[in-house]
mmCIF file as gemmi writes it, N, C-alpha and C atoms, coordinates in Angstrom:
data_model
loop_
_atom_site.group_PDB
_atom_site.id
_atom_site.type_symbol
_atom_site.label_atom_id
_atom_site.label_alt_id
_atom_site.label_comp_id
_atom_site.label_asym_id
_atom_site.label_entity_id
_atom_site.label_seq_id
_atom_site.pdbx_PDB_ins_code
_atom_site.Cartn_x
_atom_site.Cartn_y
_atom_site.Cartn_z
_atom_site.occupancy
_atom_site.B_iso_or_equiv
_atom_site.pdbx_formal_charge
_atom_site.auth_seq_id
_atom_site.auth_asym_id
_atom_site.pdbx_PDB_model_num
ATOM 1 N N . MET Axp A 1 ? 139.458 -149.744 -42.731 1 0 ? 1 A 1
ATOM 2 C CA . MET Axp A 1 ? 138.816 -150.786 -43.795 1 0 ? 1 A 1
ATOM 3 C C . MET Axp A 1 ? 137.706 -151.36 -43.369 1 0 ? 1 A 1
ATOM 4 N N . ASN Axp A 2 ? 136.644 -151.674 -44.178 1 0 ? 2 A 1
ATOM 5 C CA . ASN Axp A 2 ? 135.581 -152.536 -43.706 1 0 ? 2 A 1
ATOM 6 C C . ASN Axp A 2 ? 135.812 -153.877 -43.896 1 0 ? 2 A 1
ATOM 7 N N . SER Axp A 3 ? 135.781 -154.908 -43.066 1 0 ? 3 A 1
ATOM 8 C CA . SER Axp A 3 ? 136.036 -156.238 -43.529 1 0 ? 3 A 1
ATOM 9 C C . SER Axp A 3 ? 134.712 -157.067 -43.342 1 0 ? 3 A 1
ATOM 10 N N . LYS Axp A 4 ? 133.571 -156.439 -43.333 1 0 ? 4 A 1
ATOM 11 C CA . LYS Axp A 4 ? 132.209 -157.214 -43.753 1 0 ? 4 A 1
ATOM 12 C C . LYS Axp A 4 ? 132.122 -157.298 -45.04 1 0 ? 4 A 1
ATOM 13 N N . PRO Axp A 5 ? 131.405 -158.608 -45.479 1 0 ? 5 A 1
ATOM 14 C CA . PRO Axp A 5 ? 131.208 -158.633 -46.977 1 0 ? 5 A 1
ATOM 15 C C . PRO Axp A 5 ? 129.903 -157.782 -47.4 1 0 ? 5 A 1
ATOM 16 N N . ASN Axp A 6 ? 129.845 -157.703 -48.75 1 0 ? 6 A 1
ATOM 17 C CA . ASN Axp A 6 ? 128.865 -156.845 -49.402 1 0 ? 6 A 1
ATOM 18 C C . ASN Axp A 6 ? 127.681 -157.575 -49.02 1 0 ? 6 A 1
ATOM 19 N N . ARG Axp A 7 ? 126.496 -156.739 -48.936 1 0 ? 7 A 1
ATOM 20 C CA . ARG Axp A 7 ? 125.214 -157.349 -48.649 1 0 ? 7 A 1
ATOM 21 C C . ARG Axp A 7 ? 124.048 -156.746 -49.165 1 0 ? 7 A 1
ATOM 22 N N . ASP Axp A 8 ? 123.108 -157.467 -49.744 1 0 ? 8 A 1
ATOM 23 C CA . ASP Axp A 8 ? 122.027 -156.711 -50.33 1 0 ? 8 A 1
ATOM 24 C C . ASP Axp A 8 ? 120.725 -157.482 -49.797 1 0 ? 8 A 1
ATOM 25 N N . VAL Axp A 9 ? 120.085 -157.34 -48.896 1 0 ? 9 A 1
ATOM 26 C CA . VAL Axp A 9 ? 118.906 -158.036 -48.27 1 0 ? 9 A 1
ATOM 27 C C . VAL Axp A 9 ? 117.607 -157.151 -48.277 1 0 ? 9 A 1
ATOM 28 N N . GLU Axp A 10 ? 116.61 -157.922 -48.25 1 0 ? 10 A 1
ATOM 29 C CA . GLU Axp A 10 ? 115.287 -157.091 -47.853 1 0 ? 10 A 1
ATOM 30 C C . GLU Axp A 10 ? 114.476 -157.919 -47.042 1 0 ? 10 A 1
ATOM 31 N N . LYS Axp A 11 ? 113.823 -157.514 -46.032 1 0 ? 11 A 1
ATOM 32 C CA . LYS Axp A 11 ? 113.354 -158.158 -44.911 1 0 ? 11 A 1
ATOM 33 C C . LYS Axp A 11 ? 111.865 -157.615 -44.635 1 0 ? 11 A 1
ATOM 34 N N . VAL Axp A 12 ? 110.754 -158.491 -44.826 1 0 ? 12 A 1
ATOM 35 C CA . VAL Axp A 12 ? 109.384 -158.177 -44.756 1 0 ? 12 A 1
ATOM 36 C C . VAL Axp A 12 ? 109.076 -158.255 -43.467 1 0 ? 12 A 1
ATOM 37 N N . TYR Axp A 13 ? 108.333 -157.21 -42.691 1 0 ? 13 A 1
ATOM 38 C CA . TYR Axp A 13 ? 107.913 -156.978 -41.368 1 0 ? 13 A 1
ATOM 39 C C . TYR Axp A 13 ? 106.375 -156.846 -41.549 1 0 ? 13 A 1
ATOM 40 N N . SER Axp A 14 ? 105.626 -157.217 -40.366 1 0 ? 14 A 1
ATOM 41 C CA . SER Axp A 14 ? 104.273 -156.965 -40.141 1 0 ? 14 A 1
ATOM 42 C C . SER Axp A 14 ? 104.108 -155.32 -39.82 1 0 ? 14 A 1
ATOM 43 N N . VAL Axp A 15 ? 103.102 -155.022 -40.13 1 0 ? 15 A 1
ATOM 44 C CA . VAL Axp A 15 ? 102.755 -153.427 -39.783 1 0 ? 15 A 1
ATOM 45 C C . VAL Axp A 15 ? 103.227 -152.964 -38.497 1 0 ? 15 A 1
ATOM 46 N N . LYS Axp A 16 ? 102.781 -153.852 -37.503 1 0 ? 16 A 1
ATOM 47 C CA . LYS Axp A 16 ? 102.943 -153.398 -36.125 1 0 ? 16 A 1
ATOM 48 C C . LYS Axp A 16 ? 104.602 -153.567 -35.664 1 0 ? 16 A 1
ATOM 49 N N . GLN Axp A 17 ? 105.308 -154.422 -36.39 1 0 ? 17 A 1
ATOM 50 C CA . GLN Axp A 17 ? 106.818 -154.406 -36.424 1 0 ? 17 A 1
ATOM 51 C C . GLN Axp A 17 ? 107.397 -153.33 -36.959 1 0 ? 17 A 1
ATOM 52 N N . PHE Axp A 18 ? 106.911 -152.967 -38.196 1 0 ? 18 A 1
ATOM 53 C CA . PHE Axp A 18 ? 107.268 -151.741 -38.999 1 0 ? 18 A 1
ATOM 54 C C . PHE Axp A 18 ? 107.118 -150.51 -38.086 1 0 ? 18 A 1
ATOM 55 N N . VAL Axp A 19 ? 105.973 -150.353 -37.719 1 0 ? 19 A 1
ATOM 56 C CA . VAL Axp A 19 ? 105.683 -149.292 -36.889 1 0 ? 19 A 1
ATOM 57 C C . VAL Axp A 19 ? 106.566 -148.973 -35.746 1 0 ? 19 A 1
ATOM 58 N N . ALA Axp A 20 ? 106.788 -150.159 -34.909 1 0 ? 20 A 1
ATOM 59 C CA . ALA Axp A 20 ? 107.604 -150.06 -33.869 1 0 ? 20 A 1
ATOM 60 C C . ALA Axp A 20 ? 109.049 -149.649 -34.316 1 0 ? 20 A 1
ATOM 61 N N . LYS Axp A 21 ? 109.732 -150.156 -35.318 1 0 ? 21 A 1
ATOM 62 C CA . LYS Axp A 21 ? 110.834 -149.858 -35.772 1 0 ? 21 A 1
ATOM 63 C C . LYS Axp A 21 ? 111.005 -148.141 -36.204 1 0 ? 21 A 1
ATOM 64 N N . LEU Axp A 22 ? 109.989 -147.856 -36.846 1 0 ? 22 A 1
ATOM 65 C CA . LEU Axp A 22 ? 110.044 -146.433 -37.239 1 0 ? 22 A 1
ATOM 66 C C . LEU Axp A 22 ? 109.924 -145.556 -36.257 1 0 ? 22 A 1
ATOM 67 N N . ARG Axp A 23 ? 109.294 -145.774 -35.06 1 0 ? 23 A 1
ATOM 68 C CA . ARG Axp A 23 ? 108.952 -145.036 -33.965 1 0 ? 23 A 1
ATOM 69 C C . ARG Axp A 23 ? 110.36 -144.716 -33.334 1 0 ? 23 A 1
ATOM 70 N N . ARG Axp A 24 ? 110.984 -146.005 -33.128 1 0 ? 24 A 1
ATOM 71 C CA . ARG Axp A 24 ? 112.274 -145.839 -32.307 1 0 ? 24 A 1
ATOM 72 C C . ARG Axp A 24 ? 113.391 -145.081 -33.328 1 0 ? 24 A 1
ATOM 73 N N . LEU Axp A 25 ? 113.355 -145.451 -34.636 1 0 ? 25 A 1
ATOM 74 C CA . LEU Axp A 25 ? 114.252 -144.633 -35.477 1 0 ? 25 A 1
ATOM 75 C C . LEU Axp A 25 ? 114.033 -143.243 -35.362 1 0 ? 25 A 1
ATOM 76 N N . ALA Axp A 26 ? 112.69 -142.781 -35.351 1 0 ? 26 A 1
ATOM 77 C CA . ALA Axp A 26 ? 112.312 -141.119 -35.362 1 0 ? 26 A 1
ATOM 78 C C . ALA Axp A 26 ? 112.678 -140.643 -33.864 1 0 ? 26 A 1
ATOM 79 N N . ASP Axp A 27 ? 112.705 -141.38 -32.963 1 0 ? 27 A 1
ATOM 80 C CA . ASP Axp A 27 ? 113.265 -141.038 -31.631 1 0 ? 27 A 1
ATOM 81 C C . ASP Axp A 27 ? 114.594 -140.784 -31.536 1 0 ? 27 A 1
ATOM 82 N N . ALA Axp A 28 ? 115.574 -141.725 -32.1 1 0 ? 28 A 1
ATOM 83 C CA . ALA Axp A 28 ? 116.794 -141.411 -32.297 1 0 ? 28 A 1
ATOM 84 C C . ALA Axp A 28 ? 117.139 -140.179 -33.351 1 0 ? 28 A 1
ATOM 85 N N . LEU Axp A 29 ? 116.451 -140.016 -34.235 1 0 ? 29 A 1
ATOM 86 C CA . LEU Axp A 29 ? 116.725 -139.035 -35.326 1 0 ? 29 A 1
ATOM 87 C C . LEU Axp A 29 ? 116.465 -137.739 -34.382 1 0 ? 29 A 1
ATOM 88 N N . GLU Axp A 30 ? 115.385 -137.542 -33.722 1 0 ? 30 A 1
ATOM 89 C CA . GLU Axp A 30 ? 115.04 -136.401 -33.099 1 0 ? 30 A 1
ATOM 90 C C . GLU Axp A 30 ? 115.846 -136.016 -32.049 1 0 ? 30 A 1
ATOM 91 N N . ALA Axp A 31 ? 116.421 -137.049 -31.315 1 0 ? 31 A 1
ATOM 92 C CA . ALA Axp A 31 ? 117.396 -136.679 -30.227 1 0 ? 31 A 1
ATOM 93 C C . ALA Axp A 31 ? 118.741 -136.638 -30.662 1 0 ? 31 A 1
ATOM 94 N N . ASN Axp A 32 ? 118.785 -136.782 -32.132 1 0 ? 32 A 1
ATOM 95 C CA . ASN Axp A 32 ? 120.353 -136.581 -32.775 1 0 ? 32 A 1
ATOM 96 C C . ASN Axp A 32 ? 121.269 -137.559 -32.395 1 0 ? 32 A 1
ATOM 97 N N . LYS Axp A 33 ? 120.79 -138.805 -32.104 1 0 ? 33 A 1
ATOM 98 C CA . LYS Axp A 33 ? 121.65 -140.02 -31.538 1 0 ? 33 A 1
ATOM 99 C C . LYS Axp A 33 ? 121.723 -141.058 -32.613 1 0 ? 33 A 1
ATOM 100 N N . PRO Axp A 34 ? 123.004 -141.548 -32.682 1 0 ? 34 A 1
ATOM 101 C CA . PRO Axp A 34 ? 123.151 -142.82 -33.685 1 0 ? 34 A 1
ATOM 102 C C . PRO Axp A 34 ? 122.314 -143.827 -33.018 1 0 ? 34 A 1
ATOM 103 N N . PHE Axp A 35 ? 121.815 -144.984 -33.792 1 0 ? 35 A 1
ATOM 104 C CA . PHE Axp A 35 ? 121.099 -146.104 -33.393 1 0 ? 35 A 1
ATOM 105 C C . PHE Axp A 35 ? 121.614 -147.199 -33.991 1 0 ? 35 A 1
ATOM 106 N N . VAL Axp A 36 ? 120.973 -148.499 -33.286 1 0 ? 36 A 1
ATOM 107 C CA . VAL Axp A 36 ? 121.195 -149.883 -34.087 1 0 ? 36 A 1
ATOM 108 C C . VAL Axp A 36 ? 119.916 -150.458 -34.314 1 0 ? 36 A 1
ATOM 109 N N . ILE Axp A 37 ? 119.97 -151.078 -35.511 1 0 ? 37 A 1
ATOM 110 C CA . ILE Axp A 37 ? 118.697 -151.792 -35.98 1 0 ? 37 A 1
ATOM 111 C C . ILE Axp A 37 ? 119.36 -153.311 -36.449 1 0 ? 37 A 1
ATOM 112 N N . GLN Axp A 38 ? 118.583 -154.186 -36.104 1 0 ? 38 A 1
ATOM 113 C CA . GLN Axp A 38 ? 118.989 -155.547 -36.627 1 0 ? 38 A 1
ATOM 114 C C . GLN Axp A 38 ? 118.011 -155.877 -37.917 1 0 ? 38 A 1
ATOM 115 N N . VAL Axp A 39 ? 118.623 -156.222 -38.967 1 0 ? 39 A 1
ATOM 116 C CA . VAL Axp A 39 ? 117.883 -156.5 -40.154 1 0 ? 39 A 1
ATOM 117 C C . VAL Axp A 39 ? 118.453 -157.907 -40.502 1 0 ? 39 A 1
ATOM 118 N N . ALA Axp A 40 ? 117.508 -158.78 -40.889 1 0 ? 40 A 1
ATOM 119 C CA . ALA Axp A 40 ? 117.826 -160.131 -41.348 1 0 ? 40 A 1
ATOM 120 C C . ALA Axp A 40 ? 118.991 -160.942 -40.553 1 0 ? 40 A 1
ATOM 121 N N . GLY Axp A 41 ? 119.045 -160.676 -39.344 1 0 ? 41 A 1
ATOM 122 C CA . GLY Axp A 41 ? 120.007 -161.267 -38.305 1 0 ? 41 A 1
ATOM 123 C C . GLY Axp A 41 ? 121.353 -160.348 -38.294 1 0 ? 41 A 1
ATOM 124 N N . GLU Axp A 42 ? 121.556 -159.266 -38.772 1 0 ? 42 A 1
ATOM 125 C CA . GLU Axp A 42 ? 122.827 -158.552 -38.538 1 0 ? 42 A 1
ATOM 126 C C . GLU Axp A 42 ? 122.372 -157.257 -38.068 1 0 ? 42 A 1
ATOM 127 N N . ARG Axp A 43 ? 123.168 -156.857 -36.936 1 0 ? 43 A 1
ATOM 128 C CA . ARG Axp A 43 ? 123.017 -155.578 -36.178 1 0 ? 43 A 1
ATOM 129 C C . ARG Axp A 43 ? 123.676 -154.351 -37.184 1 0 ? 43 A 1
ATOM 130 N N . ILE Axp A 44 ? 122.914 -153.467 -37.475 1 0 ? 44 A 1
ATOM 131 C CA . ILE Axp A 44 ? 123.505 -152.475 -38.266 1 0 ? 44 A 1
ATOM 132 C C . ILE Axp A 44 ? 123.604 -151.128 -37.366 1 0 ? 44 A 1
ATOM 133 N N . TYR Axp A 45 ? 124.821 -150.531 -37.409 1 0 ? 45 A 1
ATOM 134 C CA . TYR Axp A 45 ? 125.149 -149.329 -36.578 1 0 ? 45 A 1
ATOM 135 C C . TYR Axp A 45 ? 125.061 -148.04 -37.462 1 0 ? 45 A 1
ATOM 136 N N . VAL Axp A 46 ? 124.208 -147.291 -37.129 1 0 ? 46 A 1
ATOM 137 C CA . VAL Axp A 46 ? 124.027 -146.104 -37.993 1 0 ? 46 A 1
ATOM 138 C C . VAL Axp A 46 ? 124.255 -144.82 -37.171 1 0 ? 46 A 1
ATOM 139 N N . PRO Axp A 47 ? 125.241 -143.938 -37.881 1 0 ? 47 A 1
ATOM 140 C CA . PRO Axp A 47 ? 125.735 -142.781 -36.997 1 0 ? 47 A 1
ATOM 141 C C . PRO Axp A 47 ? 124.707 -141.662 -37.283 1 0 ? 47 A 1
ATOM 142 N N . ARG Axp A 48 ? 124.721 -140.799 -36.284 1 0 ? 48 A 1
ATOM 143 C CA . ARG Axp A 48 ? 123.936 -139.548 -36.269 1 0 ? 48 A 1
ATOM 144 C C . ARG Axp A 48 ? 123.96 -138.845 -37.254 1 0 ? 48 A 1
ATOM 145 N N . ASP Axp A 49 ? 124.892 -138.82 -38.201 1 0 ? 49 A 1
ATOM 146 C CA . ASP Axp A 49 ? 125.175 -138.001 -39.209 1 0 ? 49 A 1
ATOM 147 C C . ASP Axp A 49 ? 124.782 -138.678 -40.777 1 0 ? 49 A 1
ATOM 148 N N . ALA Axp A 50 ? 123.998 -139.665 -40.444 1 0 ? 50 A 1
ATOM 149 C CA . ALA Axp A 50 ? 123.708 -140.408 -41.687 1 0 ? 50 A 1
ATOM 150 C C . ALA Axp A 50 ? 122.833 -139.448 -42.511 1 0 ? 50 A 1
ATOM 151 N N . ILE Axp A 51 ? 122.858 -139.466 -43.931 1 0 ? 51 A 1
ATOM 152 C CA . ILE Axp A 51 ? 122.076 -138.752 -44.807 1 0 ? 51 A 1
ATOM 153 C C . ILE Axp A 51 ? 120.649 -139.38 -45.191 1 0 ? 51 A 1
ATOM 154 N N . ILE Axp A 52 ? 119.601 -138.807 -44.863 1 0 ? 52 A 1
ATOM 155 C CA . ILE Axp A 52 ? 118.31 -139.283 -45.045 1 0 ? 52 A 1
ATOM 156 C C . ILE Axp A 52 ? 117.635 -138.851 -46.418 1 0 ? 52 A 1
ATOM 157 N N . SER Axp A 53 ? 117.232 -140.006 -46.967 1 0 ? 53 A 1
ATOM 158 C CA . SER Axp A 53 ? 116.508 -139.476 -48.357 1 0 ? 53 A 1
ATOM 159 C C . SER Axp A 53 ? 115.25 -140.382 -48.56 1 0 ? 53 A 1
ATOM 160 N N . ILE Axp A 54 ? 114.292 -140.05 -49.447 1 0 ? 54 A 1
ATOM 161 C CA . ILE Axp A 54 ? 112.996 -140.931 -49.671 1 0 ? 54 A 1
ATOM 162 C C . ILE Axp A 54 ? 113.285 -141.15 -51.095 1 0 ? 54 A 1
ATOM 163 N N . GLU Axp A 55 ? 113.113 -142.268 -51.746 1 0 ? 55 A 1
ATOM 164 C CA . GLU Axp A 55 ? 113.34 -142.623 -52.968 1 0 ? 55 A 1
ATOM 165 C C . GLU Axp A 55 ? 111.913 -143.143 -53.681 1 0 ? 55 A 1
ATOM 166 N N . HIS Axp A 56 ? 111.49 -142.843 -54.679 1 0 ? 56 A 1
ATOM 167 C CA . HIS Axp A 56 ? 110.105 -143.262 -55.347 1 0 ? 56 A 1
ATOM 168 C C . HIS Axp A 56 ? 110.377 -143.801 -56.764 1 0 ? 56 A 1
ATOM 169 N N . GLU Axp A 57 ? 109.951 -145.047 -57.275 1 0 ? 57 A 1
ATOM 170 C CA . GLU Axp A 57 ? 110.205 -145.613 -58.168 1 0 ? 57 A 1
ATOM 171 C C . GLU Axp A 57 ? 108.874 -146.159 -58.932 1 0 ? 57 A 1
ATOM 172 N N . ARG Axp A 58 ? 108.713 -146.009 -60.201 1 0 ? 58 A 1
ATOM 173 C CA . ARG Axp A 58 ? 107.683 -146.603 -61.007 1 0 ? 58 A 1
ATOM 174 C C . ARG Axp A 58 ? 107.827 -147.059 -62.143 1 0 ? 58 A 1
ATOM 175 N N . ALA Axp A 59 ? 107.125 -148.364 -62.132 1 0 ? 59 A 1
ATOM 176 C CA . ALA Axp A 59 ? 107.366 -149.116 -63.311 1 0 ? 59 A 1
ATOM 177 C C . ALA Axp A 59 ? 105.859 -149.572 -63.826 1 0 ? 59 A 1
ATOM 178 N N . GLU Axp A 60 ? 105.894 -150.194 -64.97 1 0 ? 60 A 1
ATOM 179 C CA . GLU Axp A 60 ? 104.484 -150.787 -65.396 1 0 ? 60 A 1
ATOM 180 C C . GLU Axp A 60 ? 103.862 -151.547 -64.462 1 0 ? 60 A 1
ATOM 181 N N . ASP Axp A 61 ? 104.751 -152.605 -63.731 1 0 ? 61 A 1
ATOM 182 C CA . ASP Axp A 61 ? 104.212 -153.386 -62.755 1 0 ? 61 A 1
ATOM 183 C C . ASP Axp A 61 ? 104.043 -153.065 -61.278 1 0 ? 61 A 1
ATOM 184 N N . GLY Axp A 62 ? 104.361 -151.663 -60.856 1 0 ? 62 A 1
ATOM 185 C CA . GLY Axp A 62 ? 104.045 -151.292 -59.634 1 0 ? 62 A 1
ATOM 186 C C . GLY Axp A 62 ? 105.07 -150.22 -59.331 1 0 ? 62 A 1
ATOM 187 N N . GLU Axp A 63 ? 104.813 -149.766 -57.977 1 0 ? 63 A 1
ATOM 188 C CA . GLU Axp A 63 ? 105.551 -148.781 -57.421 1 0 ? 63 A 1
ATOM 189 C C . GLU Axp A 63 ? 106.231 -149.114 -56.189 1 0 ? 63 A 1
ATOM 190 N N . GLU Axp A 64 ? 107.5 -148.385 -55.8 1 0 ? 64 A 1
ATOM 191 C CA . GLU Axp A 64 ? 108.231 -148.637 -54.673 1 0 ? 64 A 1
ATOM 192 C C . GLU Axp A 64 ? 108.653 -147.443 -53.942 1 0 ? 64 A 1
ATOM 193 N N . LEU Axp A 65 ? 108.462 -147.393 -52.844 1 0 ? 65 A 1
ATOM 194 C CA . LEU Axp A 65 ? 108.737 -146 -52.02 1 0 ? 65 A 1
ATOM 195 C C . LEU Axp A 65 ? 109.995 -146.747 -50.89 1 0 ? 65 A 1
ATOM 196 N N . GLU Axp A 66 ? 111.127 -146.113 -50.832 1 0 ? 66 A 1
ATOM 197 C CA . GLU Axp A 66 ? 112.118 -146.529 -50.083 1 0 ? 66 A 1
ATOM 198 C C . GLU Axp A 66 ? 112.421 -145.405 -49.038 1 0 ? 66 A 1
ATOM 199 N N . PHE Axp A 67 ? 112.636 -145.392 -47.86 1 0 ? 67 A 1
ATOM 200 C CA . PHE Axp A 67 ? 113.069 -144.578 -46.879 1 0 ? 67 A 1
ATOM 201 C C . PHE Axp A 67 ? 114.671 -145.219 -46.71 1 0 ? 67 A 1
ATOM 202 N N . GLN Axp A 68 ? 115.628 -144.23 -47.198 1 0 ? 68 A 1
ATOM 203 C CA . GLN Axp A 68 ? 117.143 -144.494 -47.022 1 0 ? 68 A 1
ATOM 204 C C . GLN Axp A 68 ? 117.734 -143.591 -46.01 1 0 ? 68 A 1
ATOM 205 N N . LEU Axp A 69 ? 118.777 -144.521 -45.414 1 0 ? 69 A 1
ATOM 206 C CA . LEU Axp A 69 ? 119.836 -143.734 -44.541 1 0 ? 69 A 1
ATOM 207 C C . LEU Axp A 69 ? 121.238 -144.26 -45.176 1 0 ? 69 A 1
ATOM 208 N N . LYS Axp A 70 ? 122.046 -143.244 -45.433 1 0 ? 70 A 1
ATOM 209 C CA . LYS Axp A 70 ? 123.317 -143.521 -46.108 1 0 ? 70 A 1
ATOM 210 C C . LYS Axp A 70 ? 124.537 -142.837 -45.281 1 0 ? 70 A 1
ATOM 211 N N . TRP Axp A 71 ? 125.467 -143.644 -44.981 1 0 ? 71 A 1
ATOM 212 C CA . TRP Axp A 71 ? 126.653 -143.019 -44.376 1 0 ? 71 A 1
ATOM 213 C C . TRP Axp A 71 ? 127.96 -143.676 -44.692 1 0 ? 71 A 1
ATOM 214 N N . ASN Axp A 72 ? 128.941 -143.17 -44.551 1 0 ? 72 A 1
ATOM 215 C CA . ASN Axp A 72 ? 130.394 -143.664 -44.784 1 0 ? 72 A 1
ATOM 216 C C . ASN Axp A 72 ? 130.758 -144.604 -43.611 1 0 ? 72 A 1
ATOM 217 N N . ILE Axp A 73 ? 131.51 -145.66 -43.826 1 0 ? 73 A 1
ATOM 218 C CA . ILE Axp A 73 ? 131.901 -146.626 -42.885 1 0 ? 73 A 1
ATOM 219 C C . ILE Axp A 73 ? 132.882 -145.907 -42.176 1 0 ? 73 A 1
ATOM 220 N N . PRO Axp A 74 ? 132.649 -145.785 -40.742 1 0 ? 74 A 1
ATOM 221 C CA . PRO Axp A 74 ? 133.487 -144.96 -39.751 1 0 ? 74 A 1
ATOM 222 C C . PRO Axp A 74 ? 134.814 -145.991 -39.329 1 0 ? 74 A 1
ATOM 223 N N . GLU Axp A 75 ? 135.85 -145.117 -38.794 1 0 ? 75 A 1
ATOM 224 C CA . GLU Axp A 75 ? 137.034 -145.776 -38.387 1 0 ? 75 A 1
ATOM 225 C C . GLU Axp A 75 ? 136.671 -146.68 -37.275 1 0 ? 75 A 1
ATOM 226 N N . GLN Axp A 76 ? 135.797 -146.019 -36.282 1 0 ? 76 A 1
ATOM 227 C CA . GLN Axp A 76 ? 135.298 -146.711 -35.104 1 0 ? 76 A 1
ATOM 228 C C . GLN Axp A 76 ? 133.863 -146.586 -35.081 1 0 ? 76 A 1
ATOM 229 N N . GLU Axp A 77 ? 133.087 -147.458 -34.595 1 0 ? 77 A 1
ATOM 230 C CA . GLU Axp A 77 ? 131.808 -147.037 -34.503 1 0 ? 77 A 1
ATOM 231 C C . GLU Axp A 77 ? 131.516 -146.675 -33.068 1 0 ? 77 A 1
ATOM 232 N N . GLU Axp A 78 ? 130.422 -145.772 -33.125 1 0 ? 78 A 1
ATOM 233 C CA . GLU Axp A 78 ? 130.12 -144.928 -31.763 1 0 ? 78 A 1
ATOM 234 C C . GLU Axp A 78 ? 129.494 -145.91 -30.714 1 0 ? 78 A 1
ATOM 235 N N . PRO Axp A 79 ? 130.124 -145.598 -29.462 1 0 ? 79 A 1
ATOM 236 C CA . PRO Axp A 79 ? 129.35 -146.498 -28.457 1 0 ? 79 A 1
ATOM 237 C C . PRO Axp A 79 ? 128.133 -146.082 -27.893 1 0 ? 79 A 1
ATOM 238 N N . ASP Axp A 80 ? 127.514 -144.759 -27.948 1 0 ? 80 A 1
ATOM 239 C CA . ASP Axp A 80 ? 126.446 -144.167 -27.561 1 0 ? 80 A 1
ATOM 240 C C . ASP Axp A 80 ? 125.318 -144.189 -28.677 1 0 ? 80 A 1
ATOM 241 N N . VAL Axp A 81 ? 124.474 -145.577 -28.542 1 0 ? 81 A 1
ATOM 242 C CA . VAL Axp A 81 ? 123.536 -145.822 -29.426 1 0 ? 81 A 1
ATOM 243 C C . VAL Axp A 81 ? 122.312 -145.931 -28.904 1 0 ? 81 A 1
ATOM 244 N N . VAL Axp A 82 ? 121.09 -145.894 -29.548 1 0 ? 82 A 1
ATOM 245 C CA . VAL Axp A 82 ? 119.614 -146.157 -29.162 1 0 ? 82 A 1
ATOM 246 C C . VAL Axp A 82 ? 119.558 -147.424 -30.108 1 0 ? 82 A 1
ATOM 247 N N . ASP Axp A 83 ? 119.082 -148.434 -29.305 1 0 ? 83 A 1
ATOM 248 C CA . ASP Axp A 83 ? 118.929 -149.909 -29.96 1 0 ? 83 A 1
ATOM 249 C C . ASP Axp A 83 ? 117.508 -149.872 -30.432 1 0 ? 83 A 1
ATOM 250 N N . VAL Axp A 84 ? 117.274 -150.101 -31.772 1 0 ? 84 A 1
ATOM 251 C CA . VAL Axp A 84 ? 116.017 -150.245 -32.474 1 0 ? 84 A 1
ATOM 252 C C . VAL Axp A 84 ? 115.696 -151.652 -32.218 1 0 ? 84 A 1
ATOM 253 N N . GLU Axp A 85 ? 114.454 -151.958 -31.996 1 0 ? 85 A 1
ATOM 254 C CA . GLU Axp A 85 ? 113.989 -153.326 -31.615 1 0 ? 85 A 1
ATOM 255 C C . GLU Axp A 85 ? 114.446 -154.338 -32.671 1 0 ? 85 A 1
ATOM 256 N N . ALA Axp A 86 ? 115.007 -155.452 -32.232 1 0 ? 86 A 1
ATOM 257 C CA . ALA Axp A 86 ? 115.659 -156.535 -33.156 1 0 ? 86 A 1
ATOM 258 C C . ALA Axp A 86 ? 114.587 -157.507 -33.5 1 0 ? 86 A 1
ATOM 259 N N . ASP Axp A 87 ? 115.118 -158.119 -34.601 1 0 ? 87 A 1
ATOM 260 C CA . ASP Axp A 87 ? 114.003 -159.146 -35.088 1 0 ? 87 A 1
ATOM 261 C C . ASP Axp A 87 ? 113.541 -160.123 -34.334 1 0 ? 87 A 1
ATOM 262 N N . ALA Axp A 88 ? 112.315 -160.404 -34.422 1 0 ? 88 A 1
ATOM 263 C CA . ALA Axp A 88 ? 111.519 -161.176 -33.581 1 0 ? 88 A 1
ATOM 264 C C . ALA Axp A 88 ? 111.592 -162.699 -33.899 1 0 ? 88 A 1
């Protein structure tokens, strides 16, 4: 069972920071490895079998594009991970 509280945050990054995170994410995905990313001060462990999707939303006041990774909460977190650059 997950003992962590529910969370819904959004963190804004500079283009340089975002590109660096995307590169490390792409490297981990290409190598079929799990990875870790830190978002707003919390380290997130993403398993290699996460489901990847792209979501597009449009409203009168603007548009939104989200790159999503979804997974079930594992019994144990995998120790062999690629660390995506932490928040600066």
